[in-house]
MOPAC internal coordinates of N, CA, C and O (Angstrom, degrees):
PM7 1SCF
backbone

  N    0.0000 0     0.00 0     0.00 0    0    0    0
  C    1.4495 1     0.00 0     0.00 0    1    0    0
  C    1.5242 1   109.07 1     0.00 0    2    1    0
  O    1.2310 1   120.49 1   -47.57 1    3    2    1
  N    1.3089 1   116.66 1   132.43 1    3    2    1
  C    1.4611 1   122.27 1  -177.42 1    5    3    2
  C    1.5230 1   109.63 1   -85.14 1    6    5    3
  O    1.2310 1   120.34 1   -50.04 1    7    6    5
  N    1.3067 1   116.95 1   129.96 1    7    6    5
  C    1.4464 1   122.19 1   177.10 1    9    7    6
  C    1.5240 1   108.26 1   -97.29 1   10    9    7
  O    1.2310 1   120.32 1   -44.44 1   11   10    9
  N    1.3349 1   117.00 1   135.56 1   11   10    9
  C    1.4546 1   122.63 1  -179.46 1   13   11   10
  C    1.5235 1   111.70 1   -57.56 1   14   13   11
  O    1.2310 1   120.21 1   152.15 1   15   14   13
  N    1.3320 1   117.20 1   -27.85 1   15   14   13
  C    1.4542 1   121.02 1  -174.68 1   17   15   14
  C    1.5310 1   113.08 1  -100.22 1   18   17   15
  O    1.2310 1   119.13 1  -169.25 1   19   18   17
  N    1.3417 1   119.26 1    10.75 1   19   18   17
  C    1.4551 1   121.67 1  -177.87 1   21   19   18
  C    1.5278 1   113.33 1   -60.72 1   22   21   19
  O    1.2310 1   119.90 1   152.62 1   23   22   21
  N    1.3277 1   117.79 1   -27.38 1   23   22   21
  C    1.4588 1   121.07 1  -178.27 1   25   23   22
  C    1.5278 1   112.58 1   -74.99 1   26   25   23
  O    1.2310 1   119.85 1   169.84 1   27   26   25
  N    1.3135 1   117.88 1   -10.16 1   27   26   25
  C    1.4496 1   121.38 1  -176.32 1   29   27   26
  C    1.5233 1   109.85 1  -113.90 1   30   29   27
  O    1.2310 1   120.60 1   -34.61 1   31   30   29
  N    1.3181 1   116.46 1   145.39 1   31   30   29
  C    1.4592 1   119.64 1   177.11 1   33   31   30
  C    1.5268 1   108.93 1   -72.63 1   34   33   31
  O    1.2310 1   120.47 1   -15.85 1   35   34   33
  N    1.3073 1   116.71 1   164.15 1   35   34   33
  C    1.4580 1   121.61 1  -178.82 1   37   35   34
  C    1.5234 1   111.86 1   -61.81 1   38   37   35
  O    1.2310 1   119.59 1   155.26 1   39   38   37
  N    1.3304 1   118.39 1   -24.74 1   39   38   37
  C    1.4613 1   120.91 1  -176.17 1   41   39   38
  C    1.5201 1   112.51 1   -86.96 1   42   41   39
  O    1.2310 1   119.46 1   166.25 1   43   42   41
  N    1.3397 1   118.63 1   -13.75 1   43   42   41
  C    1.4644 1   121.19 1   179.66 1   45   43   42
  C    1.5171 1   110.59 1   -79.63 1   46   45   43
  O    1.2310 1   121.19 1   -48.68 1   47   46   45
  N    1.3198 1   115.32 1   131.32 1   47   46   45
  C    1.4596 1   119.48 1   171.69 1   49   47   46
  C    1.5173 1   107.28 1   -87.47 1   50   49   47
  O    1.2310 1   120.64 1   -36.27 1   51   50   49
  N    1.3140 1   116.38 1   143.73 1   51   50   49
  C    1.4569 1   120.60 1   179.62 1   53   51   50
  C    1.5238 1   109.74 1  -124.13 1   54   53   51
  O    1.2310 1   121.64 1   -19.81 1   55   54   53
  N    1.3097 1   114.46 1   160.19 1   55   54   53
  C    1.4548 1   121.98 1  -179.46 1   57   55   54
  C    1.5188 1   107.85 1  -146.84 1   58   57   55
  O    1.2310 1   120.47 1   -31.74 1   59   58   57
  N    1.3327 1   116.71 1   148.26 1   59   58   57
  C    1.4557 1   120.89 1   179.20 1   61   59   58
  C    1.5244 1   109.97 1   -94.16 1   62   61   59
  O    1.2310 1   120.65 1   -50.80 1   63   62   61
  N    1.3200 1   116.36 1   129.20 1   63   62   61
  C    1.4636 1   122.87 1   177.85 1   65   63   62
  C    1.5305 1   108.69 1   -74.47 1   66   65   63
  O    1.2310 1   120.53 1   -44.73 1   67   66   65
  N    1.3419 1   116.59 1   135.27 1   67   66   65
  C    1.4639 1   119.89 1  -179.32 1   69   67   66
  C    1.5211 1   112.28 1   -72.60 1   70   69   67
  O    1.2310 1   119.80 1   161.81 1   71   70   69
  N    1.3219 1   117.99 1   -18.19 1   71   70   69
  C    1.4712 1   120.65 1   179.50 1   73   71   70
  C    1.5242 1   111.94 1   -89.72 1   74   73   71
  O    1.2310 1   120.08 1   119.01 1   75   74   73
  N    1.3180 1   117.45 1   -60.99 1   75   74   73
  C    1.4722 1   120.87 1  -174.60 1   77   75   74
  C    1.5290 1   112.67 1   -86.91 1   78   77   75
  O    1.2310 1   120.49 1   167.61 1   79   78   77
  N    1.3362 1   116.66 1   -12.39 1   79   78   77
  C    1.4769 1   123.60 1   178.60 1   81   79   78
  C    1.5325 1   113.57 1    67.73 1   82   81   79
  O    1.2310 1   120.10 1  -171.80 1   83   82   81
  N    1.3256 1   117.41 1     8.20 1   83   82   81
  C    1.4658 1   120.84 1   179.39 1   85   83   82
  C    1.5229 1   110.18 1   -83.97 1   86   85   83
  O    1.2310 1   121.10 1   -32.03 1   87   86   85
  N    1.3344 1   115.50 1   147.97 1   87   86   85
  C    1.4556 1   121.23 1   172.77 1   89   87   86
  C    1.5184 1   107.38 1   -88.70 1   90   89   87
  O    1.2310 1   121.24 1   -53.47 1   91   90   89
  N    1.3284 1   115.23 1   126.53 1   91   90   89
  C    1.4694 1   120.72 1  -177.89 1   93   91   90
  C    1.5214 1   109.10 1  -135.34 1   94   93   91
  O    1.2310 1   120.52 1   -22.57 1   95   94   93
  N    1.3464 1   116.61 1   157.43 1   95   94   93
  C    1.4741 1   119.29 1   176.75 1   97   95   94
  C    1.5344 1   110.29 1   -59.71 1   98   97   95
  O    1.2310 1   120.28 1   -31.79 1   99   98   97
  N    1.3062 1   117.07 1   148.21 1   99   98   97
  C    1.4634 1   120.62 1  -178.74 1  101   99   98
  C    1.5248 1   112.41 1   -60.27 1  102  101   99
  O    1.2310 1   120.03 1   160.43 1  103  102  101
  N    1.3146 1   117.54 1   -19.57 1  103  102  101
  C    1.4666 1   120.47 1   176.64 1  105  103  102
  C    1.5339 1   111.47 1   -66.44 1  106  105  103
  O    1.2310 1   120.26 1   165.89 1  107  106  105
  N    1.3360 1   117.10 1   -14.11 1  107  106  105
  C    1.4665 1   122.24 1   178.71 1  109  107  106
  C    1.5316 1   112.21 1   -88.07 1  110  109  107
  O    1.2310 1   120.26 1  -172.94 1  111  110  109
  N    1.3407 1   117.11 1     7.06 1  111  110  109
  C    1.4584 1   122.00 1  -178.87 1  113  111  110
  C    1.5242 1   109.52 1  -121.56 1  114  113  111
  O    1.2310 1   120.99 1   -40.31 1  115  114  113
  N    1.3224 1   115.72 1   139.69 1  115  114  113
  C    1.4646 1   121.18 1   177.10 1  117  115  114
  C    1.5225 1   109.77 1   -77.92 1  118  117  115
  O    1.2310 1   120.96 1   -22.75 1  119  118  117
  N    1.3115 1   115.77 1   157.25 1  119  118  117
  C    1.4622 1   120.59 1   176.29 1  121  119  118
  C    1.5304 1   108.80 1   -69.52 1  122  121  119
  O    1.2310 1   120.76 1   -34.41 1  123  122  121
  N    1.3176 1   116.14 1   145.59 1  123  122  121
  C    1.4638 1   122.24 1   179.05 1  125  123  122
  C    1.5210 1   107.67 1  -147.99 1  126  125  123
  O    1.2310 1   120.31 1   -73.69 1  127  126  125
  N    1.3229 1   117.01 1   106.31 1  127  126  125
  C    1.4595 1   121.48 1  -171.51 1  129  127  126
  C    1.5309 1   114.27 1   -66.53 1  130  129  127
  O    1.2310 1   119.62 1   160.81 1  131  130  129
  N    1.3265 1   118.34 1   -19.19 1  131  130  129
  C    1.4588 1   120.18 1  -176.80 1  133  131  130
  C    1.5276 1   113.60 1   -89.99 1  134  133  131
  O    1.2310 1   120.11 1   173.56 1  135  134  133
  N    1.3166 1   117.39 1    -6.44 1  135  134  133
  C    1.4665 1   120.08 1   179.72 1  137  135  134
  C    1.5270 1   110.06 1   -94.79 1  138  137  135
  O    1.2310 1   120.89 1   -30.67 1  139  138  137
  N    1.2991 1   115.90 1   149.33 1  139  138  137
  C    1.4686 1   122.23 1  -175.55 1  141  139  138
  C    1.5343 1   111.94 1   -55.49 1  142  141  139
  O    1.2310 1   120.56 1   137.45 1  143  142  141
  N    1.3428 1   116.54 1   -42.55 1  143  142  141
  C    1.4600 1   119.82 1  -179.12 1  145  143  142
  C    1.5266 1   112.90 1   -89.71 1  146  145  143
  O    1.2310 1   120.69 1  -174.68 1  147  146  145
  N    1.3307 1   116.28 1     5.32 1  147  146  145
  C    1.4721 1   123.69 1   178.81 1  149  147  146
  C    1.5302 1   113.15 1    66.04 1  150  149  147
  O    1.2310 1   120.73 1  -160.80 1  151  150  149
  N    1.3483 1   116.22 1    19.20 1  151  150  149
  C    1.4609 1   121.18 1   178.38 1  153  151  150
  C    1.5192 1   109.93 1  -126.20 1  154  153  151
  O    1.2310 1   120.90 1   -32.49 1  155  154  153
  N    1.3279 1   115.88 1   147.51 1  155  154  153
  C    1.4543 1   121.16 1   175.36 1  157  155  154
  C    1.5216 1   108.70 1   -61.38 1  158  157  155
  O    1.2310 1   119.85 1   -26.64 1  159  158  157
  N    1.3169 1   117.89 1   153.36 1  159  158  157
  C    1.4655 1   120.84 1   178.96 1  161  159  158
  C    1.5223 1   111.79 1   -89.24 1  162  161  159
  O    1.2310 1   120.69 1   176.84 1  163  162  161
  N    1.3380 1   116.29 1    -3.16 1  163  162  161
  C    1.4663 1   122.06 1   178.08 1  165  163  162
  C    1.5220 1   108.82 1  -113.27 1  166  165  163
  O    1.2310 1   120.45 1   -41.99 1  167  166  165
  N    1.3253 1   116.74 1   138.01 1  167  166  165
  C    1.4633 1   119.34 1   178.71 1  169  167  166
  C    1.5322 1   109.76 1   -71.39 1  170  169  167
  O    1.2310 1   120.79 1   -20.59 1  171  170  169
  N    1.3187 1   116.10 1   159.41 1  171  170  169
  C    1.4636 1   121.39 1  -178.04 1  173  171  170
  C    1.5261 1   111.99 1   -58.95 1  174  173  171
  O    1.2310 1   120.05 1   143.13 1  175  174  173
  N    1.3224 1   117.52 1   -36.87 1  175  174  173
  C    1.4678 1   121.72 1   179.80 1  177  175  174
  C    1.5251 1   110.42 1   -63.58 1  178  177  175
  O    1.2310 1   120.29 1   134.92 1  179  178  177
  N    1.3207 1   117.06 1   -45.08 1  179  178  177
  C    1.4676 1   120.91 1  -179.75 1  181  179  178
  C    1.5253 1   111.14 1   -68.60 1  182  181  179
  O    1.2310 1   120.03 1   141.29 1  183  182  181
  N    1.3232 1   117.54 1   -38.71 1  183  182  181
  C    1.4643 1   120.21 1   177.58 1  185  183  182
  C    1.5261 1   109.57 1   -59.22 1  186  185  183
  O    1.2310 1   120.66 1   133.80 1  187  186  185
  N    1.3224 1   116.35 1   -46.20 1  187  186  185
  C    1.4615 1   120.67 1  -179.62 1  189  187  186
  C    1.5330 1   111.05 1   -61.47 1  190  189  187
  O    1.2310 1   120.87 1   135.99 1  191  190  189
  N    1.3246 1   115.94 1   -44.01 1  191  190  189
  C    1.4690 1   121.25 1  -179.39 1  193  191  190
  C    1.5322 1   110.67 1   -63.29 1  194  193  191
  O    1.2310 1   120.21 1   132.47 1  195  194  193
  N    1.3335 1   117.20 1   -47.53 1  195  194  193
  C    1.4596 1   120.88 1  -177.81 1  197  195  194
  C    1.5255 1   112.39 1   -70.72 1  198  197  195
  O    1.2310 1   119.72 1   149.02 1  199  198  197
  N    1.3173 1   118.13 1   -30.98 1  199  198  197
  C    1.4620 1   121.40 1   175.52 1  201  199  198
  C    1.5238 1   109.95 1   -63.57 1  202  201  199
  O    1.2310 1   120.74 1   138.67 1  203  202  201
  N    1.3056 1   116.19 1   -41.33 1  203  202  201
  C    1.4648 1   121.22 1   178.65 1  205  203  202
  C    1.5350 1   110.49 1   -65.07 1  206  205  203
  O    1.2310 1   120.26 1   137.38 1  207  206  205
  N    1.3199 1   117.11 1   -42.62 1  207  206  205
  C    1.4688 1   121.52 1   179.04 1  209  207  206
  C    1.5258 1   110.21 1   -62.08 1  210  209  207
  O    1.2310 1   120.23 1   133.18 1  211  210  209
  N    1.3437 1   117.16 1   -46.82 1  211  210  209
  C    1.4628 1   120.52 1  -179.94 1  213  211  210
  C    1.5234 1   111.60 1   -62.73 1  214  213  211
  O    1.2310 1   120.03 1   143.10 1  215  214  213
  N    1.3192 1   117.54 1   -36.90 1  215  214  213
  C    1.4654 1   120.91 1   178.29 1  217  215  214
  C    1.5288 1   110.66 1   -63.79 1  218  217  215
  O    1.2310 1   120.28 1   139.46 1  219  218  217
  N    1.3270 1   117.08 1   -40.54 1  219  218  217
  C    1.4610 1   121.05 1   178.06 1  221  219  218
  C    1.5290 1   110.84 1   -65.66 1  222  221  219
  O    1.2310 1   120.18 1   137.76 1  223  222  221
  N    1.3244 1   117.26 1   -42.24 1  223  222  221
  C    1.4656 1   121.24 1   179.20 1  225  223  222
  C    1.5280 1   109.62 1   -64.41 1  226  225  223
  O    1.2310 1   120.57 1   138.22 1  227  226  225
  N    1.3292 1   116.51 1   -41.78 1  227  226  225
  C    1.4691 1   121.22 1  -178.08 1  229  227  226
  C    1.5236 1   111.54 1   -62.28 1  230  229  227
  O    1.2310 1   120.35 1   143.35 1  231  230  229
  N    1.3323 1   116.94 1   -36.65 1  231  230  229
  C    1.4688 1   121.05 1   178.95 1  233  231  230
  C    1.5282 1   111.52 1   -61.66 1  234  233  231
  O    1.2310 1   120.41 1   146.46 1  235  234  233
  N    1.3267 1   116.82 1   -33.54 1  235  234  233
  C    1.4608 1   121.82 1  -176.52 1  237  235  234
  C    1.5337 1   113.06 1   -94.87 1  238  237  235
  O    1.2310 1   120.23 1   172.95 1  239  238  237
  N    1.3329 1   117.16 1    -7.05 1  239  238  237
  C    1.4582 1   121.15 1  -176.16 1  241  239  238
  C    1.5274 1   111.05 1   -73.34 1  242  241  239
  O    1.2310 1   120.61 1   -31.61 1  243  242  241
  N    1.3299 1   116.44 1   148.39 1  243  242  241
  C    1.4662 1   119.62 1   175.20 1  245  243  242
  C    1.5266 1   109.98 1   -69.94 1  246  245  243
  O    1.2310 1   120.31 1   -10.61 1  247  246  245
  N    1.3355 1   117.01 1   169.39 1  247  246  245
  C    1.4653 1   119.58 1   177.45 1  249  247  246
  C    1.5297 1   111.19 1   -61.56 1  250  249  247
  O    1.2310 1   121.04 1   -23.03 1  251  250  249
  N    1.3114 1   115.61 1   156.97 1  251  250  249
  C    1.4620 1   120.48 1   178.38 1  253  251  250
  C    1.5280 1   109.44 1   -67.06 1  254  253  251
  O    1.2310 1   120.35 1   -41.14 1  255  254  253
  N    1.3313 1   116.93 1   138.86 1  255  254  253
  C    1.4718 1   120.21 1   177.93 1  257  255  254
  C    1.5314 1   110.45 1   -77.80 1  258  257  255
  O    1.2310 1   120.83 1     2.72 1  259  258  257
  N    1.3106 1   116.01 1  -177.28 1  259  258  257
  C    1.4653 1   120.57 1   178.56 1  261  259  258
  C    1.5213 1   112.38 1   -77.12 1  262  261  259
  O    1.2310 1   120.69 1   155.02 1  263  262  261
  N    1.3366 1   116.29 1   -24.98 1  263  262  261
  C    1.4684 1   121.31 1  -177.67 1  265  263  262
  C    1.5302 1   109.80 1  -135.60 1  266  265  263
  O    1.2310 1   120.77 1   -15.05 1  267  266  265
  N    1.3172 1   116.14 1   164.95 1  267  266  265
  C    1.4660 1   122.65 1   177.75 1  269  267  266
  C    1.5244 1   109.92 1   -60.15 1  270  269  267
  O    1.2310 1   120.33 1   -48.03 1  271  270  269
  N    1.3170 1   116.97 1   131.97 1  271  270  269
  C    1.4641 1   121.84 1   179.82 1  273  271  270
  C    1.5296 1   112.21 1   -69.09 1  274  273  271
  O    1.2310 1   120.06 1   165.81 1  275  274  273
  N    1.3228 1   117.50 1   -14.19 1  275  274  273
  C    1.4704 1   121.14 1  -178.51 1  277  275  274
  C    1.5314 1   111.25 1   -97.37 1  278  277  275
  O    1.2310 1   119.67 1   122.41 1  279  278  277
  N    1.3224 1   118.23 1   -57.59 1  279  278  277
  C    1.4720 1   121.20 1  -174.99 1  281  279  278
  C    1.5216 1   113.55 1   -97.30 1  282  281  279
  O    1.2310 1   119.69 1   163.12 1  283  282  281
  N    1.3237 1   118.19 1   -16.88 1  283  282  281
  C    1.4559 1   121.46 1   178.94 1  285  283  282
  C    1.5144 1   114.90 1    82.56 1  286  285  283
  O    1.2310 1   120.01 1  -176.23 1  287  286  285
  N    1.3312 1   117.58 1     3.77 1  287  286  285
  C    1.4621 1   121.07 1   179.85 1  289  287  286
  C    1.5291 1   110.88 1   -86.78 1  290  289  287
  O    1.2310 1   120.55 1   -26.62 1  291  290  289
  N    1.3538 1   116.55 1   153.38 1  291  290  289
  C    1.4691 1   119.44 1   174.71 1  293  291  290
  C    1.5304 1   109.76 1   -61.78 1  294  293  291
  O    1.2310 1   120.90 1   -30.46 1  295  294  293
  N    1.3190 1   115.88 1   149.54 1  295  294  293
  C    1.4694 1   120.69 1  -177.80 1  297  295  294
  C    1.5253 1   108.78 1  -118.35 1  298  297  295
  O    1.2310 1   120.90 1   -48.77 1  299  298  297
  N    1.3244 1   115.88 1   131.23 1  299  298  297
  C    1.4626 1   120.81 1   178.45 1  301  299  298
  C    1.5250 1   109.46 1   -69.22 1  302  301  299
  O    1.2310 1   120.12 1   -32.82 1  303  302  301
  N    1.3283 1   117.37 1   147.18 1  303  302  301
  C    1.4715 1   119.90 1   176.69 1  305  303  302
  C    1.5258 1   110.77 1   -55.14 1  306  305  303
  O    1.2310 1   120.93 1   -42.07 1  307  306  305
  N    1.3140 1   115.82 1   137.93 1  307  306  305
  C    1.4599 1   121.19 1   179.68 1  309  307  306
  C    1.5173 1   113.95 1    84.92 1  310  309  307
  O    1.2310 1   119.76 1   177.33 1  311  310  309
  N    1.3285 1   118.07 1    -2.67 1  311  310  309
  C    1.4660 1   121.66 1  -178.71 1  313  311  310
  C    1.5329 1   112.18 1  -109.47 1  314  313  311
  O    1.2310 1   120.55 1  -169.28 1  315  314  313
  N    1.3335 1   116.55 1    10.72 1  315  314  313
  C    1.4630 1   121.26 1   177.95 1  317  315  314
  C    1.5201 1   110.53 1   -77.96 1  318  317  315
  O    1.2310 1   120.44 1   -33.75 1  319  318  317
  N    1.3179 1   116.77 1   146.25 1  319  318  317
  C    1.4597 1   122.56 1   174.21 1  321  319  318
  C    1.5225 1   108.96 1  -126.76 1  322  321  319
  O    1.2310 1   121.02 1   -42.56 1  323  322  321
  N    1.2992 1   115.65 1   137.44 1  323  322  321
  C    1.4482 1   121.75 1   174.30 1  325  323  322
  C    1.5213 1   107.28 1   -83.21 1  326  325  323
  O    1.2310 1   120.26 1   -70.47 1  327  326  325
  N    1.3104 1   117.11 1   109.53 1  327  326  325
  C    1.4630 1   120.53 1  -179.32 1  329  327  326
  C    1.5158 1   108.73 1   -90.99 1  330  329  327
  O    1.2310 1   121.03 1   -47.11 1  331  330  329
  N    1.3346 1   115.64 1   132.89 1  331  330  329
  C    1.4661 1   119.90 1   179.27 1  333  331  330
  C    1.5192 1   109.89 1  -146.21 1  334  333  331
  O    1.2310 1   121.38 1   -23.12 1  335  334  333
  N    1.3287 1   114.97 1   156.88 1  335  334  333
  C    1.4541 1   121.40 1   176.79 1  337  335  334
  C    1.5258 1   107.96 1   -77.37 1  338  337  335
  O    1.2310 1   120.62 1   -54.99 1  339  338  337
  N    1.3129 1   116.43 1   125.01 1  339  338  337
  C    1.4613 1   120.58 1  -177.64 1  341  339  338
  C    1.5243 1   112.80 1   -75.75 1  342  341  339
  O    1.2310 1   120.48 1   161.78 1  343  342  341
  N    1.3310 1   116.70 1   -18.22 1  343  342  341
  C    1.4690 1   120.27 1   178.13 1  345  343  342
  C    1.5266 1   111.83 1   -82.13 1  346  345  343
  O    1.2310 1   120.52 1   138.00 1  347  346  345
  N    1.3391 1   116.62 1   -42.00 1  347  346  345
  C    1.4650 1   120.63 1  -175.99 1  349  347  346
  C    1.5232 1   113.46 1  -104.68 1  350  349  347
  O    1.2310 1   120.61 1   171.72 1  351  350  349
  N    1.3401 1   116.43 1    -8.28 1  351  350  349
  C    1.4694 1   122.10 1  -176.80 1  353  351  350
  C    1.5254 1   111.92 1    55.83 1  354  353  351
  O    1.2310 1   120.94 1  -138.55 1  355  354  353
  N    1.3415 1   115.80 1    41.45 1  355  354  353
  C    1.4551 1   120.78 1   178.00 1  357  355  354
  C    1.5240 1   110.31 1  -112.82 1  358  357  355
  O    1.2310 1   121.07 1   -31.77 1  359  358  357
  N    1.3147 1   115.55 1   148.23 1  359  358  357
  C    1.4586 1   123.79 1  -179.92 1  361  359  358
  C    1.5213 1   110.55 1   -65.81 1  362  361  359
  O    1.2310 1   120.58 1   -44.67 1  363  362  361
  N    1.3499 1   116.50 1   135.33 1  363  362  361
  C    1.4601 1   120.76 1   175.16 1  365  363  362
  C    1.5223 1   111.33 1  -110.97 1  366  365  363
  O    1.2310 1   120.16 1   142.94 1  367  366  365
  N    1.3199 1   117.31 1   -37.06 1  367  366  365
  C    1.4585 1   119.71 1  -179.07 1  369  367  366
  C    1.5168 1   112.53 1   166.89 1  370  369  367
  O    1.2310 1   121.67 1    -9.10 1  371  370  369
  N    1.3273 1   114.41 1   170.90 1  371  370  369
  C    1.4596 1   121.55 1   173.75 1  373  371  370
  C    1.5208 1   106.58 1   -97.22 1  374  373  371
  O    1.2310 1   120.44 1   -59.93 1  375  374  373
  N    1.3360 1   116.76 1   120.07 1  375  374  373
  C    1.4602 1   120.97 1  -177.63 1  377  375  374
  C    1.5276 1   110.46 1  -129.05 1  378  377  375
  O    1.2310 1   121.52 1   -17.07 1  379  378  377
  N    1.3371 1   114.70 1   162.93 1  379  378  377
  C    1.4670 1   119.24 1   178.64 1  381  379  378
  C    1.5355 1   109.38 1   -76.65 1  382  381  379
  O    1.2310 1   121.37 1   -16.88 1  383  382  381
  N    1.3159 1   114.99 1   163.12 1  383  382  381
  C    1.4640 1   120.54 1  -178.68 1  385  383  382
  C    1.5291 1   111.67 1   -60.36 1  386  385  383
  O    1.2310 1   120.08 1   140.02 1  387  386  385
  N    1.3351 1   117.45 1   -39.98 1  387  386  385
  C    1.4655 1   120.07 1  -179.91 1  389  387  386
  C    1.5269 1   111.38 1   -60.74 1  390  389  387
  O    1.2310 1   120.11 1   135.14 1  391  390  389
  N    1.3265 1   117.39 1   -44.86 1  391  390  389
  C    1.4720 1   120.58 1   179.02 1  393  391  390
  C    1.5267 1   110.27 1   -65.87 1  394  393  391
  O    1.2310 1   120.30 1   141.15 1  395  394  393
  N    1.3198 1   117.03 1   -38.85 1  395  394  393
  C    1.4594 1   120.97 1   179.62 1  397  395  394
  C    1.5321 1   110.56 1   -61.46 1  398  397  395
  O    1.2310 1   120.41 1   133.42 1  399  398  397
  N    1.3217 1   116.81 1   -46.58 1  399  398  397
  C    1.4650 1   121.03 1   178.88 1  401  399  398
  C    1.5255 1   110.03 1   -64.91 1  402  401  399
  O    1.2310 1   120.79 1   136.38 1  403  402  401
  N    1.3279 1   116.09 1   -43.62 1  403  402  401
  C    1.4606 1   120.06 1  -179.44 1  405  403  402
  C    1.5228 1   112.40 1   -60.54 1  406  405  403
  O    1.2310 1   120.51 1   132.79 1  407  406  405
  N    1.3239 1   116.62 1   -47.21 1  407  406  405
  C    1.4676 1   120.36 1   178.45 1  409  407  406
  C    1.5240 1   110.85 1   -61.44 1  410  409  407
  O    1.2310 1   120.87 1   137.96 1  411  410  409
  N    1.3269 1   115.94 1   -42.04 1  411  410  409
  C    1.4666 1   120.07 1   179.52 1  413  411  410
  C    1.5147 1   112.11 1   -62.89 1  414  413  411
  O    1.2310 1   120.25 1   137.88 1  415  414  413
  N    1.3206 1   117.12 1   -42.12 1  415  414  413
  C    1.4670 1   121.10 1   179.79 1  417  415  414
  C    1.5270 1   111.75 1   -67.24 1  418  417  415
  O    1.2310 1   120.54 1   154.77 1  419  418  417
  N    1.3372 1   116.58 1   -25.23 1  419  418  417
  C    1.4637 1   121.01 1   178.87 1  421  419  418
  C    1.5235 1   112.28 1   -91.09 1  422  421  419
  O    1.2310 1   120.56 1  -169.38 1  423  422  421
  N    1.3265 1   116.53 1    10.62 1  423  422  421
  C    1.4584 1   121.00 1   175.61 1  425  423  422
  C    1.5143 1   114.40 1    96.63 1  426  425  423
  O    1.2310 1   120.35 1   178.58 1  427  426  425
  N    1.3379 1   116.94 1    -1.42 1  427  426  425
  C    1.4646 1   121.87 1   177.91 1  429  427  426
  C    1.5253 1   111.83 1    58.29 1  430  429  427
  O    1.2310 1   121.27 1  -145.98 1  431  430  429
  N    1.3434 1   115.18 1    34.02 1  431  430  429
  C    1.4664 1   118.33 1   177.52 1  433  431  430
  C    1.5337 1   110.29 1  -148.56 1  434  433  431
  O    1.2310 1   121.04 1   -13.40 1  435  434  433
  N    1.3165 1   115.61 1   166.60 1  435  434  433
  C    1.4615 1   122.04 1  -176.93 1  437  435  434
  C    1.5270 1   111.04 1   -62.05 1  438  437  435
  O    1.2310 1   120.03 1   139.70 1  439  438  437
  N    1.3116 1   117.55 1   -40.30 1  439  438  437
  C    1.4644 1   121.53 1  -178.02 1  441  439  438
  C    1.5260 1   111.29 1   -57.10 1  442  441  439
  O    1.2310 1   120.19 1   133.80 1  443  442  441
  N    1.3235 1   117.25 1   -46.20 1  443  442  441
  C    1.4643 1   120.88 1  -179.47 1  445  443  442
  C    1.5142 1   112.49 1   -64.33 1  446  445  443
  O    1.2310 1   120.50 1   139.89 1  447  446  445
  N    1.3314 1   116.65 1   -40.11 1  447  446  445
  C    1.4623 1   121.06 1   179.09 1  449  447  446
  C    1.5288 1   109.90 1   -68.08 1  450  449  447
  O    1.2310 1   120.25 1   139.29 1  451  450  449
  N    1.3386 1   117.14 1   -40.71 1  451  450  449
  C    1.4673 1   120.55 1   178.55 1  453  451  450
  C    1.5282 1   111.58 1   -64.02 1  454  453  451
  O    1.2310 1   119.91 1   140.98 1  455  454  453
  N    1.3129 1   117.78 1   -39.02 1  455  454  453
  C    1.4642 1   120.99 1   177.79 1  457  455  454
  C    1.5281 1   110.51 1   -63.11 1  458  457  455
  O    1.2310 1   120.58 1   138.32 1  459  458  457
  N    1.3324 1   116.49 1   -41.68 1  459  458  457
  C    1.4632 1   120.47 1   178.65 1  461  459  458
  C    1.5259 1   110.31 1   -65.69 1  462  461  459
  O    1.2310 1   120.17 1   139.75 1  463  462  461
  N    1.3210 1   117.28 1   -40.25 1  463  462  461
  C    1.4563 1   121.52 1   178.47 1  465  463  462
  C    1.5304 1   110.99 1   -63.33 1  466  465  463
  O    1.2310 1   120.40 1   134.80 1  467  466  465
  N    1.3128 1   116.83 1   -45.20 1  467  466  465
  C    1.4720 1   120.68 1   178.86 1  469  467  466
  C    1.5283 1   110.78 1   -62.88 1  470  469  467
  O    1.2310 1   120.39 1   140.70 1  471  470  469
  N    1.3104 1   116.86 1   -39.30 1  471  470  469
  C    1.4664 1   120.89 1   177.17 1  473  471  470
  C    1.5298 1   110.53 1   -60.30 1  474  473  471
  O    1.2310 1   120.72 1   132.28 1  475  474  473
  N    1.3315 1   116.23 1   -47.72 1  475  474  473
  C    1.4571 1   119.80 1  -179.37 1  477  475  474
  C    1.5223 1   111.61 1   -64.50 1  478  477  475
  O    1.2310 1   120.14 1   140.18 1  479  478  477
  N    1.3265 1   117.34 1   -39.82 1  479  478  477
  C    1.4611 1   120.87 1   177.51 1  481  479  478
  C    1.5287 1   110.89 1   -61.03 1  482  481  479
  O    1.2310 1   120.86 1   136.53 1  483  482  481
  N    1.3283 1   115.97 1   -43.47 1  483  482  481
  C    1.4560 1   121.83 1  -178.29 1  485  483  482
  C    1.5215 1   111.69 1   -67.05 1  486  485  483
  O    1.2310 1   120.62 1   144.60 1  487  486  485
  N    1.3094 1   116.42 1   -35.40 1  487  486  485
  C    1.4704 1   120.90 1  -174.26 1  489  487  486
  C    1.5276 1   113.72 1   -91.16 1  490  489  487
  O    1.2310 1   120.21 1   170.46 1  491  490  489
  N    1.3163 1   117.20 1    -9.54 1  491  490  489
  C    1.4563 1   120.31 1  -178.91 1  493  491  490
  C    1.5255 1   109.17 1   -78.15 1  494  493  491
  O    1.2310 1   121.38 1   -52.53 1  495  494  493
  N    1.2963 1   114.96 1   127.47 1  495  494  493
  C    1.4639 1   120.59 1   178.90 1  497  495  494
  C    1.5231 1   108.31 1   -80.58 1  498  497  495
  O    1.2310 1   120.79 1   -55.15 1  499  498  497
  N    1.3045 1   116.10 1   124.85 1  499  498  497
  C    1.4630 1   121.85 1   178.32 1  501  499  498
  C    1.5245 1   109.06 1   -81.89 1  502  501  499
  O    1.2310 1   120.74 1   -52.65 1  503  502  501
  N    1.3157 1   116.18 1   127.35 1  503  502  501
  C    1.4809 1   120.52 1   179.21 1  505  503  502
  C    1.5095 1   109.19 1  -103.37 1  506  505  503
  O    1.2310 1   120.10 1   180.00 1  507  506  505

């Protein structure tokens, strides 16, 4: 029977990358002070690949609008996020950091946003 960890010695710690889903030695992850284990959740290879993809999308993206394409609020300089579909690697819009985090926490898809909307509708007290 093949063990997933056979390629690593007993002394190597491993971690699963959230992008490629592969288990890799912790040396394949950059330091990240905000994570519990102090390591990024993406391996260095995936970070490099996704950075290149985002750079290509950014080159083709239209100029930033005056307001966030998601919430419609003004965005402070340096707080813009390039929003893109992770499945098709296509540009969706320029959004503020808050909307970017919110969409990501909701699964970055319509289903997650619809579930949150239904929850709020159900929990809102009608006056």
